[in-house]
N, C-alpha and C positions, 0 to 999 in steps of 0.2 A: 580730266574726267576718268573715273575708274572704269576699267574694262569689266563687264559682267563675267562672273565665273562660268566657265564652259560646263554645261551639263553633259554628263556621261550617260549615254543610253546603251541599251543592248541591241538596238535595232541594227541589223546587218552584221552583228557580232555573235555568232553561235557559241564561241568559247565562253564569253562573258555571261551569256544567258544560261549556259550549263552550270557555270560556277554559282550563279544566284540560286539555281534550283537545288544545288547540293548543300547550301549553307543551312545550319541549324538555328532555330530561334532559341531564345533563353529558356522558354518553357520546355522545348524538346530536350535541351541539354540537361535540365533538372530532372526530367523523367528518366533519361538514360542513366544519370548518376544514381537515382533512387533504385532503379532496377539492378544496377551493379551492386549496390549496397545490400539489397535483399538476397541476391545470389550468393554474395560473400558470406552473409549470415547463415544461409542454408548450408554452404560448403564447409565452413570452418569446423563445425562439430564432426562432420564426416572425416575431415583431415585429422582432427584430434583423436578420434577413435582409431583411425588407421595407424597413427603414430603409437598409440597405447598398445594396439595389437602387435605391432612390430617389436616394441620393447618387451612385451610379455614373451613373444616367441624367442627373442634373443636371451632372455632370462632363463627360459626352459632349456635352451641349448647349453647355457652355462652350467645349469644343474645336472644336465645329462653328462657333461664332461667331468664335473666333480664326482658324480656317482661312479663313473667309469674309473676314475683315479682311485677312489675308495676301494673298489673291487680289485683293481690291479695291485694295489698295495697289499691287500690281503693275500692275493695269489703268490706274491713274492715273500710273504712273511708267515708261512705256515698257517694260512687261513685266519690270521689274527688281524684285528682291526687297528687302525691308527688310534692312538690314545687321546683322551681329553683330560688335561690337567691344568688347573689354574691356581694361582697363589695371590693372596691379598697384598697389594702395594698401596698403602694409605687407604683411601676409600675406593680404590679401583681393584679389579682382578686382572692379572696378567697371565696369559697363556704361557706355559713353561716349555722349554726345549724338550723335544720328544713328542709333543702334541701335533695334531694335524695342522694347526696354525699356531703361531707364536706371537706374543706381544699383546697390545691393548688397542683394539681397533678404533676406539674413540680418539686416541691421541697419536696413532701411527701416521706420520706425515709422508711415508713412502711405502713401497711394497717389499722392503727388505725382510720384514718379519713374516710376510706371506711366503717368501722364498725359503725361509728357514724351516718352515713346517715340514713334517715328514712326508706329507702327501704331495708337496709341490712338484717333485720330479716326475710324478705320474700325471700331472696336469699341464705344467710347462708354460703357463701364461698367467700373470697376475690379474689380467682383465677378467678371467673366468670367475674370480671370486667376488666380482662386483656386479650388481644388478643395474642395467642401464636406466631404469626408472628411479633409482635411489639417488636423491639429490642432497642427502645429508652430508654435512661437512665436519672436518676435524675440529675437536674442541680447541677453542682459542685461535682458530684460523678459518674464518668464514669463507675464504676464497679457495679452500682446498677440499676436494671431495675425499670421502673416506675410501679405503681400499677394499673393504669387505662388507658385503650385505647379507651373507648367508651364515647360518649356524647349524650345528649338528645335534640331532636328537640325543639328549643325555641318557635315555634308556637304551639306546643302541650303543653299547660300550665295549671296550676291549677286554678280552678274557685274560686279565692280568691277575697277579696275586691280590688277595683281598686286603683291604686296609680298613681300620676302624673309623667309623663315622663318615659323614658326608660334608657337613658344613660347620666350620668353626671360624674363629677370627683370623686364622692364618691361611687356611687352604681349602680349596674345593678339589676333591678327588672324585671325578666322575667315573672312575673305574671301581669305586668302593662298594662295600656290601650294603650301603644305603639303598642301592638299586637292587632290590631283593628278587628281581626276576632272574638274577644270576648271570654269570658270564657264559657266553656261547660263541661259537665260531660262525663265520659268515655262512657257511654251507649247511649248518644244522637246520633241522626242521623247526619252524616257529609257529606259535599260535598268537595271532593270526599268521597266515603264510607270508613269506617274504614280500610278495607283491602288495601287501597291505600294511607293511611296516615302513614308516617314513624315516629317512636318514637326514637329508639336508632340507632346509626350509628358508624361505624368504623372511628374514627377521625384521620386525618393526624397528625403524631408525631410532626410536626412543628406548627400546627394550634391549637392543643388542649390546652385549658387554664382552664376556669371554667367548670361547668358541662353542659353547654349549647352548642349546635351546632346551630349557627346562620345562617339562610338562608336569604340573603339580598333581600329586596324589591320585594316580589311577586306582579305581576302586577294586580291580581284580588283583592288585598287588597288596594293598593295605586293608582291604575291606572298605566299608563305608568310612571315609575320612571324618574325624571328629569336628574339624573346622569347616566342613563343606567344600565344595569344588572351588578352585581358585585359578586365576591366571597368574603364573610367575612370568615366564617369557611370553611375549605377545607377538603373534604373527603379523606380518605386513598386510596392508590392504591396498597397496599402490597400483595394482593391476586391476582396475575397474572393480574395486571392492573385493579383491581376491589376492591370492598369493600363489606361488609355485613351489612344488615339493618334488624331491626325488625319493625313490623307494628302493628297498634292499635288493630287489631283483634286477634293478638297473633302469627301470622305466621312470618317467617323470609325468606329473599331472598339474593342471591348473585347478585350484579350488576357489570358488566364489563364496564369500562369506554371506551369511544371512543378515549380519549386522556390521556396521563400520567398526574398525578397530581403533579405539581411542585410548591412548596410553594414560593410565592413572596411577602408575607405580607398580612395583613388584608385589605379588601375593595379594591381589585384589579379587573380590568376587565378580563374576560376570554379571552383566545386566540381564534381567529376566528376558526370556524369549529367545530371539535369534542368537544373541551373544552366548548364552548358556548352551544352546544347541551346537554352536561352532566349537566351543571348548570340548564338549562331549565327543564330537566327531574327531577332533585331534587326539584325544585320549584313546579312542578306539584304535588309532594307528600306531600305538607303541606295543612292544611285545607283552603278551599276557601270561607267559609261563612263569609261575612263581618258583622260587628256589626250593 
């Protein structure tokens, strides 16, 4: 005959009774999981914003160091700025020796060309040339991050000898007389003042090519441009729809754009409204002094 199973009760057993009181039912467990999921959903955007804020702060620090290097280079070189020179290599433009950076950022697989640039000794770390929020990769190597995220305003140029022309099939000379605001030294008076003239900028990952950021046709240099206002280089918007810039007096700023920056090619018209406003704002931040 089978012995009946012994029934376990909590009578006279305070520990067992306490354990039963602590146990969760299935409904209670589901409620707790749901609460955790809601809290996580509320917390993740905050963490994402905090991460984006930290990346922007790091980017601003990079630009601050680049701008300091730019000014130290000028101090050591008779108040002359580091040059901007590029040459066509097939369909690409490669920054030439003697420029602030050298090489072609879209294909550079390491920081050797960064270190060859004339400004590098005044900066000292290749990491300063890369924005932490820039996830763009080297052409043909999707697992390798690019080494540079920033470009230099083409209107802020070295006071070198004039050269004929600006753009042809062989060479871009961003020190040339095409930039008819004329050559000047870092310490000269500017219109607008140095605190309003941008030098380095967070370049859009699809726009960046040589070391120059090209602002198309400022009206105070050319008068009203016949083809209308255009984006040539496009600023990044990876910092909460904004980018970071350094200025000729040494300070840095975060600019939030009124419209997202969607790359559609070089020399394209801005979309009406906020995008056109953003272009005009950037054009205001280049030297106004005509030759």
